[in-house]
C-alpha positions as CSV (number, residue, x, y, z in Angstrom):
1,M,35.8,9.7,32.7
2,K,34.0,7.9,35.5
3,N,35.7,5.0,37.4
4,P,34.4,1.7,35.9
5,W,33.0,0.7,39.3
6,E,30.6,3.7,39.2
7,E,29.0,2.2,36.1
8,I,28.5,-1.5,37.1
9,S,25.0,-2.1,38.5
10,L,24.8,-3.8,41.9
11,E,22.4,-6.4,40.4
12,D,24.9,-7.5,37.7
13,Y,27.8,-7.5,40.2
14,E,25.9,-9.6,42.9
15,N,24.3,-11.9,40.3
16,H,27.7,-12.7,38.9
17,M,29.5,-13.1,42.2
18,C,27.0,-15.6,43.6
19,L,26.8,-17.9,40.6
20,E,27.8,-21.5,41.5
21,S,30.6,-21.2,39.0
22,V,32.0,-18.2,40.8
23,M,30.9,-18.6,44.5
24,Q,32.7,-15.4,45.7
25,L,29.8,-13.7,47.4
26,Q,29.1,-16.8,49.6
27,T,32.8,-17.5,50.3
28,M,33.4,-13.8,51.2
29,N,30.5,-13.8,53.6
30,V,32.0,-16.6,55.6
31,I,35.4,-14.8,55.6
32,M,33.9,-11.5,56.7
33,K,32.2,-13.1,59.8
34,N,35.7,-14.1,61.0
35,Q,37.2,-10.8,60.0
36,F,34.8,-9.0,62.3
37,E,35.2,-11.4,65.1
38,K,39.0,-12.1,65.2
39,Y,40.5,-9.0,66.7
40,P,39.9,-6.9,69.9
41,V,38.7,-3.8,68.1
42,T,35.7,-1.4,68.6
43,S,35.7,0.3,65.2
44,A,36.1,-1.0,61.6
45,M,36.2,0.2,58.1
46,I,35.0,-1.8,55.1
47,L,36.8,-0.5,52.0
48,G,34.7,-1.3,48.9
49,I,31.6,-2.3,50.7
50,A,29.6,-2.8,47.5
51,G,26.1,-4.1,48.4
52,G,27.0,-4.8,52.1
53,N,27.7,-8.5,51.9
54,G,28.8,-9.6,55.4
55,V,27.4,-6.5,57.2
56,E,24.9,-8.7,59.1
57,H,27.9,-10.2,61.0
58,I,28.6,-6.9,62.8
59,N,28.3,-7.5,66.5
60,R,26.7,-4.4,68.1
61,S,28.0,-5.3,71.6
62,K,31.5,-5.2,70.2
63,Y,31.5,-2.4,67.6
64,K,30.8,1.3,68.3
65,A,31.4,2.4,64.7
66,V,31.7,0.8,61.3
67,Y,32.4,2.8,58.2
68,G,31.3,1.5,54.7
69,I,33.4,3.1,52.0
70,D,32.7,2.9,48.3
71,I,33.0,5.0,45.1
72,N,29.5,4.0,43.9
73,E,26.7,6.0,45.4
74,E,24.0,3.5,44.3
75,Y,25.8,0.7,46.2
76,L,25.9,2.8,49.3
77,K,22.2,3.6,49.1
78,A,21.5,-0.1,48.8
79,V,23.6,-0.8,51.9
80,A,21.7,1.8,53.9
81,E,18.4,0.4,52.8
82,R,19.3,-3.3,53.3
83,Y,20.9,-2.8,56.7
84,S,18.8,0.0,58.1
85,D,18.8,-1.9,61.4
86,F,22.5,-1.1,61.7
87,S,22.1,2.6,61.2
88,D,23.2,3.3,64.8
89,V,26.6,1.7,64.1
90,L,27.1,1.8,60.3
91,T,28.1,5.0,58.4
92,C,28.3,4.9,54.6
93,M,30.7,7.3,52.9
94,K,31.2,7.9,49.2
95,I,35.0,8.3,48.8
96,D,37.2,7.8,45.7
97,L,40.3,6.3,47.3
98,N,42.4,7.4,44.3
99,N,42.2,11.1,45.2
100,E,40.1,11.5,48.4
101,T,42.0,9.5,51.1
102,E,42.0,12.6,53.3
103,K,38.3,12.1,53.9
104,L,38.8,8.7,55.5
105,P,38.2,8.6,59.3
106,H,40.2,6.5,61.8
107,A,39.2,2.9,62.5
108,D,40.9,0.1,64.5
109,L,40.4,-2.4,61.7
110,I,40.4,-2.2,57.9
111,I,38.6,-4.9,55.9
112,A,39.5,-4.7,52.2
113,N,38.2,-7.6,50.3
114,L,38.8,-7.7,46.5
115,L,39.6,-4.0,46.6
116,V,43.4,-3.7,46.4
117,E,43.2,-5.2,42.8
118,Y,41.4,-2.1,41.7
119,I,43.4,0.7,43.4
120,G,46.9,-0.8,43.4
121,Y,49.4,-1.1,46.3
122,E,50.4,2.6,46.5
123,V,46.9,3.9,46.9
124,F,46.1,1.2,49.4
125,K,49.1,2.1,51.4
126,K,48.1,5.7,51.4
127,S,44.6,4.8,52.6
128,V,45.9,2.6,55.4
129,L,48.3,5.3,56.6
130,K,45.4,7.8,56.8
131,V,43.1,5.4,58.7
132,N,45.9,4.3,60.9
133,P,44.3,1.0,62.1
134,E,45.8,-1.6,64.4
135,Y,44.8,-4.4,62.1
136,V,44.3,-4.7,58.3
137,S,42.5,-7.8,56.8
138,C,42.6,-8.1,53.0
139,V,41.3,-10.7,50.6
140,I,42.8,-10.9,47.1
141,Q,42.0,-13.1,44.2
142,I,44.8,-15.3,42.9
143,N,44.3,-16.6,39.3
144,T,45.9,-19.6,37.7
145,D,44.7,-18.3,34.3
146,K,46.4,-14.9,33.9
147,K,44.4,-14.0,30.9
148,K,40.9,-14.5,32.4
149,W,40.7,-13.0,35.9
150,V,36.9,-12.5,35.6
151,S,35.0,-15.8,35.6
152,D,32.7,-16.6,32.7
153,S,29.1,-15.7,33.3
154,P,26.0,-14.2,31.7
155,Y,27.0,-10.9,33.3
156,L,30.6,-10.9,32.0
157,H,30.2,-7.8,29.8
158,A,29.2,-5.7,32.8
159,F,32.9,-5.8,33.8
160,D,34.4,-5.0,30.4
161,R,36.0,-1.7,31.6
162,L,37.6,-3.2,34.7
163,D,40.8,-3.9,32.7
164,E,41.4,-0.2,32.9
165,V,41.9,-0.3,36.7
166,H,42.8,-3.9,37.5
167,H,46.2,-4.8,39.0
168,Q,47.3,-8.4,39.2
169,M,47.8,-9.4,42.9
170,E,50.6,-11.4,44.5
171,E,50.7,-12.3,48.2
172,K,54.5,-11.5,48.5
173,A,54.1,-8.1,46.8
174,L,51.2,-7.1,49.1
175,S,53.0,-8.3,52.2
176,G,56.1,-6.3,51.1
177,S,54.1,-3.2,50.5
178,M,52.5,-3.4,53.9
179,K,55.9,-4.0,55.5
180,E,57.1,-0.7,54.0
181,I,54.5,1.2,56.0
182,G,55.0,-0.7,59.3
183,Y,52.5,-3.6,59.1
184,S,53.5,-7.2,59.6
185,L,51.8,-10.3,58.3
186,I,50.1,-12.2,61.2
187,F,47.6,-14.5,59.4
188,Q,47.2,-16.1,56.0
189,E,44.7,-18.5,54.5
190,S,43.5,-19.6,51.1
191,K,40.1,-20.7,50.0
192,A,39.7,-22.4,46.6
193,L,37.0,-21.3,44.2
194,P,35.6,-22.8,41.0
195,N,37.5,-22.2,37.8
196,G,41.0,-22.6,39.3
197,K,40.8,-19.4,41.3
198,A,41.4,-18.8,45.0
199,L,40.7,-16.1,47.6
200,V,43.7,-15.5,49.7
201,R,43.2,-13.7,53.0
202,L,46.2,-11.8,54.4
203,D,46.0,-10.1,57.8
204,F,48.4,-7.5,59.1
205,Q,49.1,-5.8,62.4
206,R,50.8,-2.5,63.0
207,S,54.4,-3.1,64.2
């Protein structure tokens, strides 16, 4: 059976994420600008690039290579079309992190926003070890309502199967997992969203 993320249309995903009652696409775009700028790196990997939100913030004078990784081929095609101006820097790769981590190239920085929820701590750790970055910057969603982790919207049913792969996230558990593989927490911030949710950014550096 296909991963649920291979069956969610990009249109449904982005329309849901940018609703005023959700505001995740807009908030994430601001966060990604800082993620790209914050650390002295020349290569980066975006795990779960989806439609490429935030790619416009890649600074060509800083980055020699950026890898966009996703399990959904249609998402990657959309990224390549939308950001064709970045084709000299950006390489899109279809990789299922659950069983193809060996395909991941090296990068100095991993950006993983709203991704760990869908692969779990163990697969994420395996991915990080393969890429071997100096820095890892993650965004996870923290929910006050444990029963409803997807916000209400007209596109809600597009996400029906995500329960099959969703893992509830906790800051301490993620930090503990990263510590196990030699990465220390160096930065943390939280941005409140509508509906009692928050996006928590956790950045790590290799010890």
